[in-house]
N, CA, C and O atoms as a MOPAC input file, in Angstrom:
PM7 MOZYME 1SCF
protein

 N      0.92500 1    -1.11100 1    -0.12800 1
 C      0.04900 1    -0.15100 1    -0.05400 1
 C      1.09600 1     1.41400 1    -0.29900 1
 O      2.16000 1     1.74600 1     0.22300 1
 N      0.44400 1     1.92500 1    -1.05600 1
 C      1.50100 1     3.61600 1    -0.85600 1
 C      0.32600 1     4.52700 1    -0.47900 1
 O     -0.80100 1     4.65800 1    -0.95500 1
 N      0.82700 1     4.97800 1     0.30400 1
 C      0.57400 1     6.33100 1     1.31700 1
 C      1.16800 1     7.25800 1     0.99600 1
 O      2.38700 1     7.43100 1     0.99600 1
 N     -0.38000 1     8.53300 1     0.43000 1
 C     -0.15800 1     9.55300 1    -0.45500 1
 C     -0.31800 1    11.04000 1     0.29700 1
 O      0.27900 1    12.07600 1     0.00400 1
 N     -1.26500 1    10.84100 1     1.31300 1
 C     -1.83900 1    11.99100 1     1.82100 1
 C     -1.89100 1    11.77700 1     3.13200 1
 O     -2.29000 1    10.66400 1     3.47500 1
 N     -1.42800 1    12.97000 1     4.42700 1
 C     -1.81600 1    12.63200 1     5.55700 1
 C     -2.61100 1    13.78400 1     6.11900 1
 O     -2.22100 1    14.85800 1     5.66200 1
 N     -3.54800 1    13.87600 1     6.92100 1
 C     -4.54300 1    14.65000 1     7.41200 1
 C     -4.25900 1    14.78600 1     8.99900 1
 O     -3.87200 1    13.76900 1     9.57500 1
 N     -4.43500 1    16.04500 1     9.78600 1
 C     -4.19600 1    16.50300 1    10.71800 1
 C     -5.72100 1    16.53400 1    11.19300 1
 O     -6.53500 1    17.15200 1    10.50600 1
 N     -6.14900 1    15.82600 1    12.44500 1
 C     -7.50500 1    15.59600 1    12.91400 1
 C     -7.86900 1    16.89000 1    13.40900 1
 O     -7.45700 1    16.97700 1    14.56500 1
 N     -8.35600 1    17.75300 1    13.10900 1
 C     -9.03500 1    19.00200 1    14.08600 1
 C    -10.32300 1    19.02200 1    14.33700 1
 O    -11.13200 1    18.39900 1    13.65000 1
 N    -10.75600 1    20.00900 1    15.72400 1
 C    -11.87400 1    20.03400 1    15.88200 1
 C    -13.03400 1    19.90000 1    14.94200 1
 O    -13.90900 1    19.03700 1    15.01100 1
 N    -12.93700 1    20.82100 1    14.08900 1
 C    -14.04000 1    20.61700 1    12.95200 1
 C    -14.27100 1    19.47300 1    12.30700 1
 O    -15.39700 1    19.41300 1    11.81300 1
 N    -13.39500 1    18.28800 1    12.09900 1
 C    -13.29400 1    16.92200 1    11.93100 1
 C    -14.39900 1    16.04800 1    12.74600 1
 O    -15.01300 1    15.19100 1    12.11100 1
 N    -14.59300 1    16.17900 1    13.71700 1
 C    -15.14900 1    15.21500 1    14.54700 1
 C    -16.63400 1    15.10600 1    14.76100 1
 O    -17.40600 1    15.82300 1    14.12500 1
 N    -17.08900 1    14.14600 1    15.72200 1
 C    -18.76200 1    13.98200 1    15.43500 1
 C    -18.79900 1    14.16200 1    17.36100 1
 O    -17.99100 1    14.49200 1    18.22900 1
 N    -19.89600 1    13.82700 1    17.31900 1
 C    -20.55600 1    14.32000 1    18.85200 1
 C    -19.58500 1    13.50000 1    19.80800 1
 O    -19.24900 1    13.99300 1    20.88400 1
 N    -19.06300 1    12.03800 1    19.34400 1
 C    -18.34800 1    11.79300 1    20.21800 1
 C    -16.81500 1    11.81900 1    20.46800 1
 O    -15.96000 1    11.11900 1    21.01000 1
 N    -16.93000 1    13.19100 1    19.67400 1
 C    -15.20900 1    13.61500 1    19.60300 1
 C    -14.07200 1    12.53600 1    19.02900 1
 O    -12.92300 1    12.33200 1    19.42100 1
 N    -14.76100 1    11.98300 1    18.05300 1
 C    -13.85300 1    11.13600 1    17.39700 1
 C    -14.21700 1    11.92600 1    15.73200 1
 O    -15.06600 1    12.72300 1    15.33100 1
 N    -13.04000 1    11.17700 1    15.10100 1
 C    -13.07800 1    11.49000 1    13.89100 1
 C    -14.75200 1    11.05100 1    13.01500 1
 O    -15.23300 1     9.92000 1    12.94800 1
 N    -15.29700 1    12.22500 1    12.48800 1
 C    -16.41900 1    11.92000 1    11.88400 1
 C    -16.49300 1    10.99100 1    10.73600 1
 O    -15.82400 1    11.46000 1     9.81500 1
 N    -17.05300 1     9.83000 1    10.41200 1
 C    -16.70400 1     9.02800 1     8.99800 1
 C    -17.02600 1     9.94300 1     7.98400 1
 O    -16.28800 1    10.06200 1     7.00600 1
 N    -18.31300 1    10.77000 1     8.15000 1
 C    -18.11800 1    11.09400 1     6.41600 1
 C    -17.21900 1    12.06200 1     6.27900 1
 O    -16.98800 1    12.37800 1     5.11200 1
 N    -16.44400 1    12.82200 1     7.39000 1
 C    -15.57200 1    13.65600 1     6.75200 1
 C    -14.01700 1    12.56100 1     6.25100 1
 O    -13.23400 1    12.97200 1     5.39500 1
 N    -13.84200 1    11.33900 1     6.88400 1
 C    -13.29100 1    10.83500 1     6.44500 1
 C    -13.26000 1    10.39100 1     4.94100 1
 O    -12.32700 1    10.56800 1     4.15600 1
 N    -14.64100 1     9.69000 1     4.65500 1
 C    -15.01300 1     9.46200 1     3.26200 1
 C    -14.81000 1    10.28200 1     2.31700 1
 O    -14.46800 1     9.84700 1     1.21800 1
 N    -14.96000 1    11.52500 1     2.51500 1
 C    -14.63200 1    12.60100 1     1.68100 1
 C    -13.19000 1    12.97800 1     1.63100 1
 O    -12.97700 1    13.73300 1     0.68300 1
 N    -12.30600 1    12.74800 1     2.21900 1
 C    -11.12700 1    12.93400 1     2.07500 1
 C    -10.75400 1    11.76100 1     1.46800 1
 O     -9.63500 1    11.89900 1     0.97500 1
 N    -11.33700 1    10.36600 1     1.24400 1
 C    -10.81500 1     9.65900 1     0.79500 1
 C    -11.09800 1     9.58600 1    -0.87800 1
 O    -10.32800 1     9.19900 1    -1.75600 1
 N    -12.31800 1    10.03800 1    -0.98300 1
 C    -12.93000 1    10.40300 1    -2.38300 1
 C    -12.22000 1    11.37300 1    -2.91200 1
 O    -12.23800 1    11.24600 1    -4.13600 1
 N    -11.63000 1    12.24400 1    -2.59100 1
 C    -10.70500 1    13.15400 1    -3.25700 1
 C     -9.42300 1    12.70000 1    -3.19400 1
 O     -8.78400 1    13.00600 1    -4.20000 1
 N     -8.87300 1    12.14200 1    -2.45900 1
 C     -7.35900 1    11.62400 1    -2.97700 1
 C     -7.55400 1    10.33300 1    -3.98400 1
 O     -6.68800 1    10.05800 1    -4.81400 1
 N     -8.78300 1     9.55300 1    -3.84000 1
 C     -9.24900 1     8.76300 1    -4.98900 1
 C     -8.88400 1     9.32400 1    -6.22900 1
 O     -7.92400 1     8.97000 1    -6.91300 1
 N     -9.82400 1    10.35900 1    -6.52800 1
 C     -9.81900 1    11.11500 1    -7.58200 1
 C     -8.71900 1    11.75500 1    -8.14900 1
 O     -8.56900 1    11.66100 1    -9.36700 1
 N     -7.88500 1    12.41900 1    -7.44600 1
 C     -6.75000 1    12.87600 1    -7.78700 1
 C     -5.81500 1    11.71100 1    -8.42000 1
 O     -5.53200 1    11.67300 1    -9.61700 1
 N     -5.35800 1    10.73200 1    -7.42400 1
 C     -5.07200 1     9.49600 1    -7.96000 1
 C     -5.53300 1     9.27900 1    -9.06000 1
 O     -4.63600 1     9.07400 1    -9.87800 1
 N     -6.41000 1     9.23200 1    -9.42300 1
 C     -6.94000 1     8.31400 1   -10.64000 1
 C     -6.80700 1     9.37000 1   -11.90400 1
 O     -6.70400 1     8.90600 1   -13.03900 1
 N     -6.81200 1    10.71700 1   -11.70100 1
 C     -6.62700 1    11.67400 1   -12.85100 1
 C     -5.34200 1    11.62700 1   -13.17100 1
 O     -5.04200 1    11.77600 1   -14.35500 1
 N     -4.33700 1    11.41300 1   -12.20300 1
 C     -2.84200 1    11.54000 1   -12.59300 1
 C     -2.36700 1    10.28600 1   -13.26400 1
 O     -1.35700 1    10.21400 1   -13.96400 1
 N     -3.25400 1     9.23000 1   -12.96200 1
 C     -2.77000 1     7.84500 1   -13.52600 1
 C     -3.51400 1     7.82400 1   -14.97500 1
 O     -2.90900 1     7.40200 1   -15.96000 1
 N     -4.89700 1     8.31300 1   -15.06200 1
 C     -5.62500 1     7.99500 1   -16.39400 1
 C     -5.21400 1     9.26100 1   -17.00800 1
 O     -5.44000 1     9.26400 1   -18.21800 1
 N     -4.66200 1    10.37600 1   -16.54400 1
 C     -4.22100 1    11.79000 1   -17.49700 1
 C     -5.64400 1    12.16200 1   -18.07900 1
 O     -5.73600 1    12.33500 1   -19.29500 1
 N     -6.70000 1    12.28600 1   -17.31300 1
 C     -7.96800 1    12.78000 1   -17.62800 1
 C     -8.53000 1    13.61700 1   -16.46600 1
 O     -8.64300 1    13.03200 1   -15.38900 1
 N     -8.81700 1    14.62100 1   -16.52200 1
 C     -9.36200 1    15.31200 1   -15.23300 1
 C    -10.90900 1    15.16600 1   -15.17500 1
 O    -11.46600 1    15.93400 1   -14.39100 1
 N    -11.84200 1    14.14500 1   -16.00700 1
 C    -12.70300 1    14.12400 1   -15.54000 1
 C    -13.21400 1    12.82400 1   -15.03200 1
 O    -13.84700 1    12.14000 1   -15.83500 1
 N    -13.04700 1    12.40000 1   -13.88900 1
 C    -13.46000 1    10.98500 1   -13.21600 1
 C    -14.51400 1    10.97700 1   -12.36000 1
 O    -14.79200 1    11.95700 1   -11.66900 1
 N    -15.07700 1    10.04100 1   -12.34300 1
 C    -16.23600 1    10.09900 1   -11.00600 1
 C    -15.87200 1     8.70700 1   -10.59600 1
 O    -15.17100 1     7.89300 1   -11.19700 1
 N    -16.55400 1     8.58800 1    -9.33600 1
 C    -16.51900 1     7.49400 1    -8.49100 1
 C    -17.68600 1     7.14900 1    -8.92400 1
 O    -18.67600 1     7.88000 1    -8.93700 1
 N    -17.60400 1     5.62500 1    -9.42800 1
 C    -18.76300 1     4.59600 1    -9.74600 1
 C    -19.08900 1     3.39800 1    -8.76500 1
 O    -20.25600 1     3.01900 1    -8.66500 1
 N    -18.02700 1     2.76800 1    -8.00400 1
 C    -18.74200 1     2.24700 1    -6.96900 1
 C    -17.64300 1     1.78300 1    -5.91400 1
 O    -16.53600 1     1.47400 1    -6.35400 1
 N    -17.87800 1     1.72200 1    -4.60800 1
 C    -17.22300 1     1.49400 1    -3.65000 1
 C    -17.67000 1     0.01200 1    -2.87400 1
 O    -18.83600 1    -0.02100 1    -2.48300 1
 N    -17.11300 1    -0.79500 1    -2.71100 1
 C    -17.39300 1    -2.15800 1    -2.15500 1
 C    -17.40900 1    -1.70800 1    -0.47700 1
 O    -17.10700 1    -0.57400 1    -0.10500 1
 N    -17.81800 1    -2.81900 1     0.45100 1
 C    -18.15100 1    -2.27000 1     1.75100 1
 C    -17.11400 1    -1.81000 1     2.41000 1
 O    -16.03500 1    -2.39600 1     2.32800 1
 N    -17.26000 1    -0.74700 1     3.12800 1
 C    -16.46300 1     0.24600 1     4.06000 1
 C    -16.34200 1    -0.34400 1     5.45100 1
 O    -17.30700 1    -0.48900 1     6.20100 1
 N    -14.79700 1    -0.75200 1     5.81500 1
 C    -15.15700 1    -1.46900 1     7.26300 1
 C    -14.33500 1    -0.56700 1     8.07200 1
 O    -13.10600 1    -0.56400 1     8.13700 1
 N    -15.24700 1     0.28000 1     8.74600 1
 C    -14.51100 1     1.14100 1     9.97300 1
 C    -13.88500 1     0.33500 1    11.21100 1
 O    -14.69200 1     0.17400 1    12.12600 1
 N    -12.87300 1    -0.09100 1    11.37700 1
 C    -12.16300 1    -0.77900 1    12.38400 1
 C    -11.54500 1    -0.07700 1    13.86300 1
 O    -11.36400 1    -0.48300 1    15.01100 1
 N    -11.37700 1     0.98900 1    13.24500 1
 C    -10.90100 1     1.77400 1    14.87600 1
 C    -11.28400 1     3.62100 1    13.85700 1
 O    -11.61100 1     3.93600 1    12.71300 1
 N    -10.97000 1     4.36200 1    15.18400 1
 C    -10.89700 1     5.54600 1    14.73100 1
 C     -9.84300 1     6.88700 1    15.16000 1
 O     -8.65500 1     6.56800 1    15.21200 1
 N    -10.12600 1     8.17800 1    15.43400 1
 C     -8.82200 1     8.72200 1    15.46000 1
 C     -9.53100 1     9.79100 1    16.18800 1
 O    -10.73900 1     9.96000 1    16.02000 1
 N     -8.70200 1    10.65800 1    17.14000 1
 C     -9.05100 1    11.77800 1    17.82400 1
 C     -8.45900 1    12.96300 1    17.50000 1
 O     -7.48200 1    13.01300 1    16.75200 1
 N     -9.15400 1    14.28300 1    18.18300 1
 C     -8.36900 1    15.74700 1    17.36600 1
 C     -6.41700 1    15.44600 1    18.21500 1
 O     -5.92800 1    15.12100 1    19.29700 1
 N     -6.02900 1    15.78200 1    17.00700 1
 C     -4.71000 1    16.36100 1    17.14800 1
 C     -3.62500 1    14.75800 1    16.46100 1
 O     -2.40400 1    14.77800 1    16.31000 1
 N     -4.52600 1    13.58500 1    16.17800 1
 C     -4.12200 1    12.75500 1    15.42600 1
 C     -3.81800 1    13.13000 1    14.01600 1
 O     -4.33400 1    13.97600 1    13.28600 1
 N     -2.70800 1    12.15800 1    13.79200 1
 C     -2.63800 1    12.47900 1    12.23800 1
 C     -2.45400 1    11.09800 1    11.81200 1
 O     -1.82600 1    10.19300 1    12.36200 1
 N     -3.32000 1    11.11200 1    10.40500 1
 C     -3.91300 1    10.11300 1     9.55400 1
 C     -3.41800 1    10.17200 1     8.26400 1
 O     -3.12400 1    11.23800 1     7.72200 1
 N     -3.27000 1     8.68500 1     7.54800 1
 C     -2.65800 1     8.45700 1     6.25200 1
 C     -3.66000 1     7.85100 1     5.79200 1
 O     -4.43900 1     7.08000 1     6.35300 1
 N     -3.58600 1     8.56100 1     3.79700 1
 C     -4.61200 1     7.49400 1     3.07600 1
 C     -3.50000 1     6.61700 1     2.33200 1
 O     -2.32800 1     6.97300 1     2.20200 1
 N     -3.98900 1     5.53700 1     1.91100 1
 C     -2.92600 1     4.90200 1     1.53900 1
 C     -3.97500 1     3.89300 1     0.23300 1
 O     -4.98600 1     3.26900 1     0.55600 1
 N     -3.49100 1     3.94700 1    -1.02500 1
 C     -4.35600 1     3.64200 1    -2.22600 1
 C     -3.26000 1     2.61900 1    -2.97900 1
 O     -2.04600 1     2.82600 1    -2.98200 1
 N     -3.86200 1     1.57100 1    -3.56300 1
 C     -3.44500 1     0.28800 1    -4.28000 1
 C     -4.54600 1    -0.01300 1    -5.69300 1
 O     -5.76900 1    -0.13400 1    -5.76600 1
 N     -3.51800 1    -0.05700 1    -6.64600 1
 C     -4.27500 1    -0.34100 1    -8.01700 1
 C     -4.42000 1    -1.66400 1    -7.79600 1
 O     -3.50200 1    -2.47500 1    -7.67400 1
 N     -5.86700 1    -1.92900 1    -7.73300 1
 C     -5.91600 1    -3.74500 1    -7.96200 1
 C     -6.09000 1    -3.89300 1    -9.48300 1
 O     -5.65600 1    -4.97300 1    -9.88600 1
 N     -6.54600 1    -3.19400 1   -10.32200 1
 C     -6.42700 1    -3.73300 1   -11.74200 1
 C     -7.10400 1    -2.17700 1   -12.86200 1
 O     -7.84700 1    -1.24700 1   -12.54900 1
 N     -6.58500 1    -2.43600 1   -13.85800 1
 C     -7.35500 1    -1.56800 1   -14.92800 1
 C     -8.28200 1    -1.86600 1   -15.46000 1
 O     -8.10100 1    -2.99000 1   -15.92800 1
 N     -9.33200 1    -1.46600 1   -15.70600 1
 C    -10.54400 1    -1.82200 1   -16.80400 1
 C    -10.20700 1    -0.61400 1   -18.18900 1
 O     -9.32000 1     0.23900 1   -18.18100 1
 N    -11.18000 1    -0.86900 1   -19.26400 1
 C    -11.09700 1    -0.13300 1   -20.23600 1
 C    -11.17400 1     0.99900 1   -20.39600 1
 O    -10.46500 1     1.64300 1   -21.16900 1
 N    -12.63100 1     1.72900 1   -19.22600 1
 C    -12.26700 1     3.16200 1   -19.19600 1
 C    -12.26800 1     3.60000 1   -17.56400 1
 O    -12.57000 1     4.73900 1   -17.20800 1
 N    -11.87800 1     2.50000 1   -16.60500 1
 C    -11.88800 1     2.24000 1   -15.10500 1
 C    -10.44700 1     1.87500 1   -14.83700 1
 O     -9.51300 1     1.39900 1   -15.48300 1
 N    -10.69200 1     2.35100 1   -13.46300 1
 C     -9.57600 1     1.91600 1   -12.89000 1
 C    -10.00600 1     1.46400 1   -11.51400 1
 O    -10.89000 1     2.06900 1   -10.90900 1
 N     -9.34900 1     0.33200 1   -10.97600 1
 C     -9.97200 1    -0.17400 1   -10.10400 1
 C     -9.00100 1    -0.22400 1    -8.81700 1
 O     -7.98600 1    -0.92100 1    -8.82800 1
 N     -9.43200 1     0.66900 1    -7.55100 1
 C     -8.44700 1     1.20000 1    -6.63600 1
 C     -8.45200 1     0.42100 1    -5.10000 1
 O     -9.66400 1     0.28400 1    -4.93500 1
 N     -8.02100 1     0.03500 1    -4.30400 1
 C     -8.16100 1    -0.39900 1    -2.69200 1
 C     -7.54400 1     0.35900 1    -1.99500 1
 O     -6.44500 1     0.74500 1    -2.39300 1
 N     -8.03500 1     0.78400 1    -0.80100 1
 C     -7.76400 1     2.24500 1     0.03400 1
 C     -7.75400 1     1.47800 1     1.28500 1
 O     -8.41300 1     0.46400 1     1.51400 1
 N     -6.76400 1     2.19800 1     2.22900 1
 C     -6.44500 1     1.89800 1     3.71200 1
 C     -5.77000 1     3.34500 1     4.55500 1
 O     -4.69100 1     3.91100 1     4.38400 1
 N     -6.93500 1     3.65100 1     5.53700 1
 C     -6.30800 1     4.64500 1     6.08200 1
 C     -6.10300 1     4.34500 1     7.72500 1
 O     -6.92900 1     3.84000 1     8.48700 1
 N     -4.54000 1     4.88300 1     8.07700 1
 C     -4.22500 1     4.04600 1     9.76900 1
 C     -4.07400 1     5.54900 1    10.12200 1
 O     -4.28200 1     6.56400 1     9.45600 1
 N     -3.57600 1     5.32100 1    11.58900 1
 C     -3.64000 1     6.39400 1    12.39100 1
 C     -1.97600 1     6.47600 1    12.56900 1
 O     -1.30500 1     5.56000 1    13.04400 1
 N     -1.44700 1     7.74700 1    12.09900 1
 C      0.12400 1     7.44500 1    12.68600 1
 C      0.44100 1     7.46700 1    13.98900 1
 O      1.50700 1     7.01300 1    14.40400 1
 N     -0.52400 1     8.03500 1    14.80000 1
 C     -0.07800 1     8.34400 1    16.05600 1
 C     -0.38400 1     6.83800 1    17.07000 1
 O      0.18800 1     6.70200 1    18.15200 1
 N     -1.31100 1     5.83900 1    16.54900 1
 C     -1.53700 1     4.64100 1    17.24100 1
 C     -1.41900 1     3.68000 1    16.61000 1
 O     -1.60200 1     2.61800 1    17.20600 1
 N     -1.08300 1     3.63900 1    15.21000 1
 C     -0.48500 1     2.93500 1    14.08800 1
 C     -1.81500 1     1.62500 1    13.97800 1
 O     -1.64900 1     0.52900 1    13.44400 1
 N     -2.86800 1     2.02300 1    14.51600 1
 C     -4.43400 1     1.50800 1    14.00000 1
 C     -4.46600 1     1.33100 1    12.76600 1
 O     -3.70100 1     2.01400 1    12.08500 1
 N     -5.33100 1     0.39600 1    12.12900 1
 C     -5.74700 1     0.71800 1    10.77400 1
 C     -7.64700 1     1.05200 1    11.17600 1
 O     -8.38800 1     0.21200 1    11.68800 1
 N     -8.12800 1     2.70300 1    10.70500 1
 C     -9.35800 1     2.97800 1    10.76100 1
 C    -10.10600 1     2.61500 1     9.82100 1
 O    -11.29800 1     2.47700 1    10.09800 1
 N     -9.70800 1     2.37900 1     8.59200 1
 C    -10.88300 1     1.90200 1     7.59300 1
 C    -10.21000 1     1.18800 1     6.57600 1
 O     -9.11700 1     1.60400 1     6.19200 1
 N    -10.75100 1     0.08500 1     6.04500 1
 C    -10.02300 1    -0.63000 1     4.87000 1
 C    -11.57600 1    -0.45000 1     3.81100 1
 O    -12.72700 1    -0.52300 1     4.24300 1
 N    -11.16900 1    -0.20500 1     2.37000 1
 C    -12.11100 1    -0.13900 1     1.54500 1
 C    -11.29600 1    -1.66800 1     0.74600 1
 O    -10.10700 1    -1.93100 1     0.92500 1
 N    -12.19100 1    -2.47500 1    -0.07700 1
 C    -11.23100 1    -3.38400 1    -0.85600 1
 C    -11.12500 1    -2.96400 1    -2.34200 1
 O    -10.10200 1    -3.14700 1    -3.00100 1
 N    -12.21000 1    -2.40800 1    -2.80700 1
 C    -12.52300 1    -1.93200 1    -4.28800 1
 C    -13.15500 1    -0.84100 1    -4.33400 1
 O    -14.26100 1    -0.60600 1    -3.84600 1
 N    -12.34600 1    -0.01300 1    -5.03100 1
 C    -13.41700 1     1.69500 1    -5.44700 1
 C    -13.19000 1     1.66100 1    -7.31000 1
 O    -12.14900 1     1.56200 1    -7.96000 1
 N    -14.24400 1     1.75400 1    -7.64600 1
 C    -14.14600 1     1.85300 1    -9.30000 1
 C    -14.09800 1     3.18100 1    -9.56300 1
 O    -15.12000 1     3.83800 1    -9.36400 1
 N    -13.19900 1     3.66800 1    -9.93800 1
 C    -13.16300 1     5.09200 1   -10.78700 1
 C    -13.26900 1     5.18200 1   -12.10900 1
 O    -12.42700 1     4.53100 1   -12.72800 1
 N    -14.25400 1     5.95200 1   -12.90900 1
 C    -14.38200 1     5.88100 1   -14.41100 1
 C    -13.90800 1     7.14800 1   -15.04800 1
 O    -14.21100 1     8.22900 1   -14.54200 1
 N    -13.16400 1     7.07300 1   -16.15400 1
 C    -12.59100 1     7.91200 1   -16.69100 1
 C    -13.93200 1     8.22900 1   -18.31900 1
 O    -14.45000 1     7.52300 1   -19.18500 1
 N    -13.95500 1    10.00400 1   -17.83900 1
 C    -15.33500 1    10.16700 1   -18.99000 1
 C    -14.72800 1    11.09700 1   -19.99300 1
 O    -13.70300 1    11.76500 1   -19.85500 1
 N    -15.49600 1    11.03300 1   -20.98200 1
 C    -15.31100 1    12.51100 1   -22.27700 1
 C    -16.01100 1    13.62800 1   -21.92200 1
 O    -16.73300 1    13.82100 1   -20.94400 1
 N    -15.72900 1    14.29900 1   -22.77700 1
 C    -16.47400 1    16.17200 1   -22.30500 1
 C    -17.99100 1    15.78600 1   -22.25500 1
 O    -18.60200 1    16.50700 1   -21.46700 1
 N    -18.70100 1    14.92600 1   -22.82700 1
 C    -19.88100 1    14.62700 1   -22.65500 1
 C    -20.64900 1    13.95400 1   -21.51800 1
 O    -21.86900 1    13.81900 1   -21.43500 1
 N    -19.60900 1    13.51700 1   -20.56800 1
 C    -19.76000 1    12.58400 1   -19.44100 1
 C    -20.02300 1    11.20500 1   -19.71800 1
 O    -20.79900 1    10.50700 1   -19.06500 1
 N    -19.41800 1    10.86900 1   -20.61000 1
 C    -19.55900 1     9.50900 1   -21.28600 1
 C    -18.68400 1     8.84100 1   -21.02700 1
 O    -17.76200 1     9.52300 1   -21.47500 1
 N    -17.96400 1     7.45100 1   -20.37500 1
 C    -17.05600 1     6.44400 1   -20.29500 1
 C    -16.32700 1     6.47200 1   -21.43900 1
 O    -16.67600 1     5.91500 1   -22.48000 1
 N    -15.17800 1     7.19200 1   -21.27100 1
 C    -13.77300 1     6.82600 1   -22.22500 1
 C    -12.62300 1     5.91600 1   -22.00300 1
 O    -12.05300 1     5.85700 1   -20.91400 1
 N    -12.34700 1     5.34500 1   -22.83200 1
 C    -11.03100 1     4.51800 1   -23.02600 1
 C     -9.92900 1     5.22600 1   -22.55800 1
 O     -9.81800 1     6.22400 1   -23.27000 1
 N     -9.27000 1     5.20400 1   -21.91300 1
 C     -8.22400 1     5.50300 1   -21.68400 1
 C     -6.61100 1     4.88700 1   -21.64000 1
 O     -5.63100 1     5.54200 1   -21.28300 1
 N     -6.60200 1     3.42400 1   -22.10900 1
 C     -5.43100 1     3.01200 1   -22.39100 1
 C     -4.73400 1     2.49100 1   -21.95600 1
 O     -4.05100 1     1.60100 1   -22.46200 1
 N     -4.69500 1     3.02300 1   -20.55100 1
 C     -3.67100 1     2.55300 1   -19.17700 1
 C     -3.58400 1     1.01400 1   -18.96600 1
 O     -4.62100 1     0.48600 1   -19.36600 1
 N     -2.61500 1     0.05100 1   -18.42900 1
 C     -2.75400 1    -1.16200 1   -18.12100 1
 C     -1.45000 1    -1.03500 1   -16.56700 1
 O     -1.09300 1    -1.77200 1   -15.64700 1
 N     -1.24700 1    -0.14000 1   -16.88500 1
 C     -0.35100 1    -0.22000 1   -15.30900 1
 C     -0.06200 1     0.96400 1   -14.73700 1
 O     -0.10900 1     1.95900 1   -15.46100 1
 N      0.21600 1     1.07900 1   -13.64100 1
 C      0.53700 1     2.01700 1   -12.66000 1
 C      2.10600 1     2.92000 1   -13.18000 1
 O      3.22200 1     2.40700 1   -13.10500 1
 N      1.85500 1     4.20200 1   -13.64800 1
 C      2.76700 1     5.42500 1   -13.92200 1
 C      3.13300 1     6.31100 1   -12.98500 1
 O      2.18900 1     6.96300 1   -12.53700 1
 N      4.55100 1     6.63500 1   -12.38700 1
 C      5.22800 1     7.01300 1   -11.90400 1
 C      5.54300 1     8.23400 1   -12.59700 1
 O      6.26100 1     8.27100 1   -13.59600 1
 N      4.78900 1     9.62500 1   -11.85100 1
 C      5.29700 1    11.21700 1   -12.45300 1
 C      6.70200 1    11.08500 1   -12.97200 1
 O      6.96200 1    11.41000 1   -14.13000 1
 N      7.55500 1    10.64900 1   -12.20700 1
 C      8.95800 1    10.85600 1   -12.07800 1
 C      9.24000 1     9.85300 1   -13.57800 1
 O     10.10300 1    10.20800 1   -14.38200 1
 N      8.69000 1     9.02800 1   -13.72900 1
 C      8.96300 1     8.43400 1   -15.30800 1
 C      8.67000 1     8.82200 1   -16.44700 1
 O      9.18700 1     8.58900 1   -17.54000 1
 N      7.32200 1     9.77500 1   -15.97400 1
 C      6.68800 1    10.50300 1   -17.37600 1
 C      7.52800 1    11.63700 1   -17.55000 1
 O      7.52600 1    12.08600 1   -18.69600 1
 N      8.37800 1    12.32800 1   -16.56800 1
 C      9.26900 1    13.43500 1   -16.77900 1
 C     10.63000 1    13.14000 1   -17.63000 1
 O     11.34700 1    13.92400 1   -18.25200 1
 N     10.72800 1    11.74900 1   -17.43800 1
 C     11.99800 1    11.43100 1   -17.88400 1
 C     12.15200 1    10.80500 1   -19.56700 1
 O     13.18200 1    10.46800 1   -20.15100 1
 N     10.78300 1    10.80000 1   -20.04200 1
 C     10.46400 1    10.60100 1   -21.40500 1
 C     10.81800 1    11.75700 1   -22.47700 1
 O     10.54700 1    11.59900 1   -23.66700 1

């Protein structure tokens, strides 16, 4: 799992139990998945099509730092399927796992668009070409 983003848990991220609000975490995850997919598929028009079961395993509290990790499961014709794990850097506990998330590449009319990608590309490798 490659961890790309860190978030610092602030008061506005908490639920009434004074722990990280799950909806806020899902917002951060969806944004990170979209950004990752945009870079991988080289298309700014990406949508989330599907998320498998979301497994909340632990939480975080104010002041904790969390990391969002993403792995590519597979490339489809118009999609990229990812997995995600979020962990608490302070406690080392896994906060959430999502086994599969399907992100779809769209054309300018909002229709699925083939992307032609078959493997993960790193920005450093693109810059060297």
